[in-house]
Backbone bond lengths (Angstrom), bond angles and torsions (degrees), N, CA, C in turn:
res aa  C-N    CA-C-N  psi(-1)  N-CA   C-N-CA  omega(-1)  CA-C   N-CA-C  phi
1 M - - - 1.460 - - 1.528 109.54 -
2 S 1.322 116.78 129.43 1.455 120.53 -176.98 1.513 111.02 -72.20
3 Q 1.314 115.79 151.05 1.451 121.32 179.37 1.535 109.83 -72.46
4 P 1.344 116.91 140.78 1.471 118.89 177.83 1.521 110.65 -64.15
5 L 1.306 115.79 149.64 1.455 120.77 179.31 1.523 110.47 -72.58
6 S 1.311 116.00 146.32 1.460 120.16 171.52 1.530 107.90 -76.51
7 F 1.325 116.00 165.83 1.461 118.61 179.26 1.527 110.58 -61.00
8 E 1.328 116.44 -40.36 1.471 119.94 178.82 1.530 110.94 -60.26
9 Q 1.320 116.95 -39.61 1.463 120.50 179.08 1.526 111.48 -67.65
10 I 1.330 116.85 -38.87 1.461 120.68 178.50 1.525 110.36 -62.73
11 V 1.323 116.12 -47.24 1.465 120.56 -179.80 1.521 110.38 -61.90
12 D 1.332 116.73 -42.15 1.462 120.69 -178.43 1.526 111.50 -69.39
13 A 1.334 117.27 -34.03 1.469 120.75 -175.64 1.524 112.92 -81.34
14 R 1.332 117.52 -24.16 1.460 119.18 -178.20 1.523 110.73 -68.81
15 R 1.312 116.36 125.14 1.465 122.22 175.81 1.527 108.53 -133.75
16 S 1.309 116.51 157.21 1.461 120.93 174.68 1.522 108.09 -81.63
17 V 1.328 115.46 110.20 1.464 121.59 -172.75 1.524 110.58 -95.14
18 R 1.334 116.27 133.19 1.465 121.15 -174.56 1.528 113.65 -100.48
19 K 1.341 116.82 -9.32 1.461 119.28 -179.72 1.516 109.04 -152.10
20 Y 1.339 115.86 132.66 1.460 120.87 -176.68 1.528 111.57 -112.10
21 N 1.335 114.27 157.37 1.454 122.30 178.26 1.526 109.15 -89.60
22 S 1.313 117.00 107.33 1.469 121.09 -176.71 1.526 112.33 -68.21
23 Q 1.351 118.20 -16.77 1.460 122.06 -178.73 1.533 112.86 -90.06
24 A 1.321 116.69 -9.98 1.467 120.04 -177.45 1.530 110.49 -73.99
25 D 1.314 115.92 153.06 1.466 120.65 177.34 1.529 109.62 -64.68
26 F 1.335 114.75 137.88 1.462 119.60 179.17 1.518 108.18 -146.39
27 D 1.322 116.01 122.27 1.465 121.85 -178.97 1.525 108.53 -106.89
28 H 1.335 117.08 112.04 1.463 120.62 -179.06 1.523 112.17 -64.36
29 N 1.328 117.56 -21.85 1.464 120.00 176.80 1.527 111.45 -65.02
30 D 1.327 115.93 -29.79 1.459 119.22 177.47 1.530 111.13 -65.59
31 V 1.325 116.29 -33.32 1.464 120.04 177.26 1.531 109.77 -64.61
32 E 1.316 116.03 -43.74 1.462 119.79 179.24 1.522 110.86 -59.94
33 E 1.333 116.73 -42.65 1.461 120.03 179.20 1.527 110.80 -64.68
34 A 1.318 116.64 -38.52 1.470 120.48 179.44 1.527 110.86 -66.96
35 I 1.332 117.28 -36.62 1.461 120.60 177.63 1.523 110.32 -65.27
36 K 1.322 116.58 -41.06 1.463 120.04 178.95 1.526 110.52 -60.96
37 L 1.320 117.07 -37.98 1.464 120.05 175.34 1.529 110.22 -66.61
38 A 1.326 116.83 -37.42 1.466 120.96 179.58 1.521 111.69 -62.00
39 T 1.343 116.56 -32.82 1.462 119.10 -179.51 1.527 112.56 -70.27
40 L 1.333 117.11 -9.11 1.463 121.02 175.79 1.526 111.41 -87.40
41 S 1.315 117.56 0.06 1.462 121.69 -176.66 1.530 111.28 -65.76
42 P 1.332 116.85 150.52 1.469 119.34 174.50 1.522 109.78 -63.64
43 N 1.315 115.36 146.45 1.469 119.49 179.62 1.517 109.04 -154.34
44 S 1.303 116.39 156.42 1.462 121.78 -172.70 1.524 112.09 -59.08
45 S 1.318 116.28 119.90 1.473 124.28 176.49 1.527 113.50 57.97
46 N 1.321 116.65 18.89 1.463 122.56 -177.16 1.527 111.80 54.67
47 M 1.332 116.40 32.53 1.463 120.05 -178.44 1.535 111.67 -78.42
48 Q 1.331 117.63 -21.27 1.469 122.13 174.43 1.535 112.27 49.94
49 M 1.308 115.50 45.30 1.467 120.47 -177.90 1.526 109.68 -89.69
50 W 1.326 113.73 66.17 1.454 121.84 -179.61 1.522 108.98 -139.14
51 A 1.306 116.61 164.62 1.468 121.83 174.19 1.522 107.43 -148.38
52 F 1.341 115.79 151.65 1.464 121.83 -175.47 1.537 108.08 -123.35
53 H 1.305 116.27 110.51 1.467 121.99 -176.39 1.526 109.34 -103.85
54 R 1.329 115.92 113.31 1.456 121.09 -178.47 1.529 110.03 -89.92
55 V 1.315 116.00 127.02 1.463 121.22 177.97 1.525 107.15 -110.07
56 I 1.339 115.66 103.93 1.462 121.34 -171.59 1.532 112.20 -110.74
57 S 1.329 117.15 -40.92 1.470 120.08 -175.48 1.526 110.34 -61.09
58 E 1.323 115.35 143.12 1.461 120.13 -178.29 1.519 111.63 -59.85
59 E 1.327 116.48 -38.56 1.468 120.12 -178.32 1.534 111.25 -62.19
60 K 1.316 116.07 -49.22 1.470 118.52 -177.93 1.516 111.95 -73.08
61 R 1.334 116.97 -32.63 1.462 118.88 176.23 1.521 110.39 -62.47
62 T 1.326 116.49 -41.04 1.464 121.03 178.72 1.521 110.30 -63.63
63 Q 1.328 116.33 -44.19 1.456 120.14 -179.93 1.524 111.04 -64.75
64 L 1.335 116.31 -43.79 1.463 119.50 -179.34 1.520 111.32 -68.27
65 A 1.331 117.28 -33.49 1.464 120.40 177.67 1.520 111.08 -61.95
66 E 1.331 116.82 -39.72 1.468 120.15 176.85 1.520 110.61 -66.38
67 I 1.332 116.25 -36.91 1.463 121.06 177.45 1.527 110.16 -66.37
68 C 1.341 115.93 -26.74 1.469 121.73 175.64 1.531 110.72 -86.20
69 M 1.313 115.81 30.47 1.471 123.14 175.89 1.518 112.68 62.60
70 G 1.349 116.25 25.71 1.455 119.84 176.39 1.511 114.35 67.63
71 Q 1.322 118.05 22.64 1.461 120.52 -179.38 1.540 110.34 -64.01
72 N 1.326 116.15 138.88 1.464 120.89 177.71 1.519 111.80 -57.19
73 A 1.322 116.17 -35.51 1.459 120.07 -179.22 1.521 111.28 -61.92
74 A 1.318 117.62 -24.71 1.463 121.70 176.63 1.524 111.16 -93.97
75 K 1.329 117.32 -40.66 1.469 121.13 -175.85 1.522 112.70 -66.10
76 T 1.328 118.19 -32.64 1.467 120.97 -174.86 1.529 113.19 -99.53
77 A 1.334 117.45 2.04 1.462 121.12 -175.78 1.532 111.78 -72.99
78 N 1.320 116.09 148.53 1.463 121.39 174.05 1.524 111.62 -79.41
79 E 1.310 116.11 -27.13 1.458 121.14 178.01 1.523 108.49 -154.85
80 L 1.333 115.21 146.76 1.454 121.36 175.46 1.525 108.35 -117.90
81 L 1.313 115.66 134.59 1.455 121.14 179.05 1.523 108.77 -114.26
82 V 1.328 115.74 123.03 1.456 121.22 178.68 1.529 108.04 -105.48
83 I 1.324 116.06 116.16 1.466 120.80 179.94 1.519 108.65 -100.11
84 T 1.325 115.69 124.19 1.462 120.67 -177.75 1.524 110.76 -119.35
85 V 1.328 114.81 162.49 1.465 121.00 169.53 1.524 107.69 -109.56
86 T 1.340 115.20 149.40 1.467 120.49 -171.22 1.526 110.11 -127.16
87 P 1.329 117.80 78.30 1.472 121.35 -175.62 1.523 114.08 -57.04
88 D 1.320 118.03 -31.52 1.461 120.37 -176.47 1.532 113.72 -74.54
89 K 1.321 117.37 -2.88 1.463 120.56 -179.88 1.530 112.85 -88.15
90 W 1.321 118.34 4.89 1.459 119.88 -169.47 1.532 113.20 -63.28
91 K 1.329 118.61 -38.63 1.462 119.82 -179.69 1.526 111.09 -63.88
92 Q 1.325 115.05 -45.72 1.467 120.97 -179.96 1.522 111.29 -61.16
93 R 1.334 115.94 -44.66 1.468 119.93 -177.63 1.530 111.58 -70.60
94 A 1.331 117.53 -37.89 1.457 120.54 178.56 1.528 110.46 -63.59
95 E 1.326 116.30 -42.25 1.464 120.64 178.26 1.523 110.73 -64.87
96 M 1.336 116.44 -40.32 1.459 120.84 177.85 1.527 110.58 -58.92
97 N 1.323 116.83 -47.81 1.454 120.94 -178.55 1.526 111.84 -66.86
98 A 1.331 117.01 -37.75 1.465 120.34 178.32 1.532 110.29 -62.89
99 N 1.316 116.52 -40.44 1.469 120.30 178.57 1.523 111.49 -64.81
100 V 1.328 115.89 -39.66 1.471 119.92 177.07 1.526 110.36 -62.08
101 I 1.340 115.75 -42.00 1.463 120.32 179.33 1.528 110.52 -62.96
102 R 1.322 116.13 -44.11 1.469 119.60 179.42 1.532 111.13 -59.09
103 N 1.319 115.59 -45.03 1.466 119.70 -179.85 1.522 111.60 -66.45
104 A 1.332 116.05 -36.55 1.462 120.08 -177.50 1.530 111.66 -70.71
105 F 1.342 116.62 -38.08 1.462 120.06 -176.19 1.522 112.94 -92.90
106 G 1.331 116.98 -12.90 1.462 119.74 177.14 1.516 112.55 57.84
107 D 1.332 116.16 -125.84 1.464 121.49 -177.07 1.525 112.89 -90.41
108 R 1.308 117.24 8.70 1.468 119.23 -179.26 1.516 111.09 -62.45
109 D 1.330 115.67 141.47 1.459 120.85 -178.89 1.530 110.49 -131.11
110 D 1.341 115.44 24.74 1.456 119.60 -178.43 1.522 110.85 -82.39
111 D 1.317 116.32 176.86 1.467 121.31 -175.67 1.523 112.36 -63.23
112 T 1.332 116.73 -37.69 1.471 119.67 -179.79 1.520 111.07 -62.05
113 A 1.331 116.65 -46.13 1.461 120.67 179.24 1.525 111.17 -63.70
114 K 1.329 115.85 -41.89 1.465 119.95 -179.73 1.529 111.33 -64.15
115 R 1.332 116.68 -42.03 1.471 120.30 179.91 1.526 111.26 -64.65
116 A 1.324 115.99 -40.65 1.471 119.35 -179.31 1.521 110.94 -63.08
117 L 1.320 117.54 -44.12 1.464 120.30 178.69 1.515 111.31 -68.94
118 K 1.326 116.64 -39.87 1.461 120.34 179.27 1.524 110.98 -60.66
119 Y 1.330 115.76 -34.99 1.463 120.29 -178.89 1.530 110.74 -58.87
120 Y 1.340 116.23 -47.29 1.465 119.52 -176.54 1.527 113.47 -85.14
121 E 1.317 117.17 -25.30 1.463 119.47 -177.05 1.524 113.55 -93.81
122 K 1.349 116.84 -21.97 1.466 120.10 -177.47 1.533 112.25 -119.23
123 L 1.343 116.01 -54.14 1.462 119.04 -172.78 1.528 112.44 -71.63
124 I 1.336 117.96 -47.25 1.462 120.53 -178.99 1.530 111.67 -56.58
125 P 1.347 119.34 -46.43 1.471 118.32 177.33 1.529 113.21 -59.71
126 I 1.329 117.25 -34.74 1.461 119.82 178.90 1.528 110.53 -64.94
127 I 1.327 116.87 -42.28 1.464 121.13 -176.19 1.526 112.43 -76.57
128 Y 1.332 117.13 -41.76 1.463 120.90 -170.94 1.525 114.52 -90.88
129 N 1.315 117.96 -15.39 1.463 120.65 -178.55 1.525 109.18 -82.55
130 N 1.329 116.21 99.43 1.463 121.26 -174.57 1.525 111.77 -120.78
131 D 1.322 115.07 147.06 1.457 120.84 173.02 1.523 108.98 -89.43
132 K 1.330 117.21 172.95 1.463 121.57 -173.42 1.522 113.16 -62.21
133 I 1.316 117.68 -38.29 1.470 118.74 -175.02 1.527 112.79 -100.61
134 G 1.323 117.44 -0.66 1.461 120.30 172.39 1.516 116.34 84.86
135 L 1.335 117.95 23.45 1.465 119.95 -179.61 1.530 111.27 -66.24
136 R 1.326 117.22 -37.58 1.466 119.20 178.14 1.528 110.44 -61.80
137 G 1.321 114.88 -38.32 1.460 119.12 178.64 1.518 111.89 -65.00
138 L 1.331 116.51 -37.18 1.467 120.10 177.41 1.518 110.25 -63.49
139 G 1.346 115.93 -41.15 1.458 119.44 177.03 1.518 111.58 -61.60
140 R 1.342 116.69 -41.83 1.463 120.49 177.82 1.527 110.84 -64.27
141 K 1.314 116.20 -37.22 1.463 120.77 179.96 1.529 110.66 -63.24
142 L 1.312 116.49 -43.68 1.463 120.61 179.45 1.534 110.49 -65.83
143 F 1.334 116.09 -41.68 1.463 120.10 178.10 1.520 110.79 -62.54
144 S 1.351 116.48 -43.07 1.461 121.42 179.83 1.527 110.96 -61.68
145 A 1.332 116.27 -42.23 1.464 120.03 179.64 1.530 110.90 -64.83
146 W 1.320 117.27 -38.78 1.460 121.65 179.94 1.534 110.80 -65.24
147 V 1.329 116.18 -50.03 1.465 119.89 -179.60 1.522 110.76 -65.49
148 G 1.342 115.84 -36.28 1.455 121.04 -176.43 1.512 114.66 -69.39
149 R 1.329 118.04 -5.76 1.465 120.10 176.72 1.520 111.33 -65.18
150 N 1.337 116.53 -31.53 1.460 120.58 -171.19 1.518 115.05 -116.08
151 K 1.351 116.76 -12.15 1.459 118.61 -178.92 1.522 109.13 -157.51
152 P 1.357 117.40 161.56 1.474 119.30 178.60 1.525 110.78 -58.93
153 M 1.327 115.72 137.63 1.463 121.16 -175.91 1.522 109.51 -148.07
154 V 1.315 117.12 138.59 1.464 120.76 175.41 1.522 108.89 -63.21
155 R 1.327 117.31 129.58 1.472 121.54 -176.31 1.526 112.71 -102.13
156 E 1.330 117.30 -20.39 1.463 121.12 -175.42 1.531 108.91 -89.74
157 V 1.332 116.52 85.19 1.464 121.02 -171.71 1.533 113.24 -129.42
158 T 1.324 118.27 5.02 1.458 120.49 -178.99 1.526 110.88 -83.43
159 K 1.328 115.71 172.26 1.466 120.81 176.89 1.525 110.46 -59.12
160 E 1.321 116.86 -41.02 1.464 120.88 178.90 1.525 110.75 -65.92
161 D 1.324 117.27 -37.23 1.464 120.67 177.71 1.528 110.86 -62.93
162 V 1.335 117.01 -40.35 1.457 120.98 176.77 1.520 110.21 -62.47
163 R 1.329 116.59 -42.59 1.472 120.89 178.69 1.531 110.53 -59.49
164 V 1.320 116.61 -44.37 1.463 120.57 179.00 1.525 110.45 -62.35
165 S 1.321 116.78 -42.05 1.458 121.01 179.98 1.528 111.58 -61.18
166 L 1.337 116.45 -42.72 1.459 120.18 179.17 1.520 111.22 -63.44
167 H 1.330 116.70 -41.17 1.462 119.78 -179.42 1.527 111.41 -69.87
168 K 1.323 117.49 -32.83 1.470 119.45 175.70 1.526 110.30 -63.31
169 S 1.330 116.33 -42.31 1.458 119.91 179.00 1.526 111.00 -63.37
170 A 1.344 116.05 -43.79 1.465 120.16 179.31 1.525 110.87 -64.48
171 A 1.328 116.92 -35.24 1.465 120.40 179.18 1.525 111.13 -67.07
172 L 1.342 116.80 -35.02 1.462 119.67 175.57 1.528 110.38 -62.74
173 A 1.339 116.10 -41.85 1.466 120.11 177.45 1.524 110.71 -64.27
174 A 1.320 116.87 -38.73 1.465 120.92 179.39 1.525 110.92 -61.83
175 M 1.334 116.83 -40.54 1.456 119.74 -179.63 1.516 110.74 -68.06
176 T 1.339 116.61 -42.02 1.457 119.79 176.39 1.525 110.47 -58.58
177 F 1.336 116.05 -43.49 1.462 120.66 179.74 1.528 110.94 -59.99
178 M 1.311 118.02 -45.26 1.461 120.56 -177.51 1.524 111.91 -66.45
179 Y 1.333 117.15 -37.64 1.462 119.26 175.68 1.528 110.79 -66.69
180 A 1.335 116.03 -40.25 1.465 119.54 178.86 1.523 110.96 -62.75
181 M 1.324 116.77 -40.16 1.466 120.66 178.35 1.526 110.65 -65.36
182 K 1.320 116.93 -40.37 1.471 119.86 179.22 1.521 109.66 -64.31
183 N 1.322 116.58 -38.49 1.455 120.51 179.38 1.527 111.48 -63.98
184 K 1.332 117.11 -25.30 1.464 121.99 178.32 1.529 112.25 -90.84
185 G 1.337 116.30 1.45 1.458 120.17 176.00 1.516 114.81 95.64
186 Y 1.334 117.58 11.90 1.464 120.57 -178.49 1.521 111.11 -109.96
187 D 1.312 114.46 166.02 1.453 121.48 179.08 1.526 109.66 -114.84
188 T 1.321 115.24 160.20 1.451 120.88 -177.87 1.524 110.31 -144.51
189 C 1.329 114.87 167.48 1.462 120.58 172.69 1.526 108.18 -150.40
190 P 1.341 117.75 120.98 1.462 119.97 176.24 1.527 109.77 -79.42
191 L 1.323 115.93 126.65 1.470 121.20 -175.66 1.518 110.77 -111.50
192 E 1.319 115.92 133.44 1.461 120.93 173.48 1.524 111.60 -118.01
193 G 1.314 117.42 -9.70 1.458 120.97 178.98 1.517 111.15 -86.25
194 F 1.332 116.59 87.58 1.462 119.86 -179.61 1.523 109.64 -154.09
195 D 1.326 115.64 160.04 1.459 122.55 176.45 1.525 107.54 -88.26
196 S 1.319 116.87 100.67 1.461 120.95 -173.54 1.528 111.99 -64.18
197 K 1.320 117.63 -34.03 1.467 120.38 -179.59 1.519 110.82 -64.64
198 R 1.328 116.87 -46.43 1.464 120.78 179.53 1.527 111.81 -69.61
199 A 1.331 116.21 -35.94 1.470 119.68 178.95 1.528 110.75 -64.95
200 K 1.312 116.78 -41.95 1.467 120.36 178.47 1.522 110.96 -63.19
201 K 1.320 116.07 -39.99 1.468 119.97 179.16 1.525 110.67 -66.06
202 L 1.320 117.01 -42.91 1.467 121.40 -179.76 1.526 111.13 -59.67
203 L 1.320 116.58 -39.80 1.451 121.42 -175.73 1.529 112.95 -91.39
204 G 1.324 116.88 -4.19 1.453 120.10 179.80 1.521 113.17 66.83
205 L 1.331 116.91 36.81 1.459 120.82 -178.32 1.524 110.89 -76.17
206 D 1.331 115.78 156.30 1.454 120.98 174.51 1.527 109.87 -68.03
207 N 1.321 115.77 155.25 1.469 119.96 -179.69 1.518 111.87 -59.04
208 S 1.332 116.00 -34.85 1.461 119.78 -177.04 1.523 113.03 -77.93
209 D 1.327 117.92 -17.59 1.465 120.62 179.43 1.524 110.42 -66.62
210 Q 1.317 115.27 146.33 1.467 120.95 178.99 1.523 109.11 -129.43
211 I 1.313 116.49 136.79 1.464 120.33 179.70 1.522 109.39 -84.87
212 C 1.324 115.59 122.29 1.461 120.87 176.83 1.525 109.95 -79.61
213 M 1.325 115.82 -54.08 1.461 120.28 176.13 1.518 110.08 -163.89
214 I 1.310 114.80 162.76 1.461 122.55 175.24 1.524 107.21 -113.76
215 I 1.319 116.61 130.82 1.466 120.65 -177.72 1.519 109.28 -116.90
216 S 1.326 116.06 123.69 1.460 120.57 176.05 1.522 109.16 -89.50
217 C 1.339 115.63 148.75 1.462 120.86 -175.08 1.528 110.62 -133.50
218 G 1.316 117.00 143.30 1.461 121.86 177.57 1.518 110.75 170.91
219 V 1.321 115.32 -158.90 1.464 122.20 176.19 1.518 107.73 -118.12
220 S 1.298 116.82 125.62 1.461 121.16 -173.67 1.527 113.11 -63.25
221 T 1.327 115.46 144.19 1.461 121.43 167.03 1.534 107.18 -82.39
222 P 1.339 117.80 166.05 1.467 119.20 178.93 1.520 113.22 -57.46
223 D 1.343 117.09 -30.28 1.465 119.94 -179.76 1.526 111.96 -99.77
224 G 1.340 116.44 17.41 1.459 119.86 -178.88 1.515 113.94 -74.74
225 I 1.330 116.39 -17.79 1.463 121.75 176.74 1.517 107.65 -113.22
226 Y 1.315 116.42 124.21 1.467 120.21 -169.85 1.523 114.89 -73.44
227 S 1.326 117.44 -33.42 1.463 118.99 -174.62 1.522 109.99 -158.57
228 E 1.323 114.83 175.08 1.452 119.67 173.88 1.532 109.15 -64.13
229 R 1.319 115.68 148.45 1.466 119.02 178.60 1.520 109.82 -64.78
230 H 1.322 115.63 138.35 1.461 119.36 173.58 1.519 108.97 -137.18
231 R 1.313 116.61 139.99 1.448 123.23 -178.53 1.520 109.90 -135.33
232 V 1.331 114.99 151.82 1.455 120.28 173.86 1.524 108.44 -60.89
233 G 1.316 117.48 144.60 1.453 121.45 -178.14 1.516 112.63 -57.16
234 A 1.338 115.95 141.41 1.463 121.17 -177.71 1.526 111.30 -57.43
235 E 1.346 116.67 -36.49 1.463 119.93 -177.66 1.530 111.85 -64.30
236 E 1.335 116.71 -19.63 1.460 119.83 -179.79 1.520 113.11 -84.94
237 V 1.321 116.96 -26.60 1.469 119.11 -173.12 1.531 114.25 -116.13
238 I 1.324 117.92 -13.42 1.463 120.76 178.42 1.516 108.80 -101.03
239 K 1.318 116.04 116.48 1.461 121.07 -176.60 1.529 110.40 -116.17
240 T 1.302 117.00 137.62 1.458 122.95 177.52 1.517 109.63 -110.83
241 H 1.320 116.68 131.42 1.466 120.98 -177.45 1.527 110.43 -118.31
């Protein structure tokens, strides 16, 4: 039995693969296990406003591959995973977290317990409750700028800022998923080149749902990786203050 990979080895071995071997063994149950690990990823306020749509059937994989501009990484994949964000779930998730806090703190009535409940019962609704054109967010932006004149204040409070936050959380889950798949011996490729309108229709997503990324899964062919990995020098991107 081979030794499990270290985290450093997993990170080093993961590459974005452009072509998969359709004849290689592939266990769809491993994808499910990797998704479950992805749901343990850190996310903003533990709101978990994400969803993982598995595209397994050959018919839908073919259709989604065309929606992904016919990329080989999609056409040759054994499975495609579509990770979405779900803005309309905020009330449900806030209530879920508030209930967890109540159970965790029990009968405590101290400032810490009060702040934790206030966060999910008062602050989250203020931030996440948005109208279609974002007027509430504009009001929050003006309030943030006013308060921020005299003390540190969160500035990212608009509807667009919330959207960015949700996608950052989903992207963290996507990275966890890809590392988990690599640890199981599979390859992946995160895809952003796709027609989101057609993809949403194919999957029957709600209008409010947004696709963060589509990840193809399989086992790489020898030519599935185009070149040696190259990265910008560490001295250019790592700054010490």
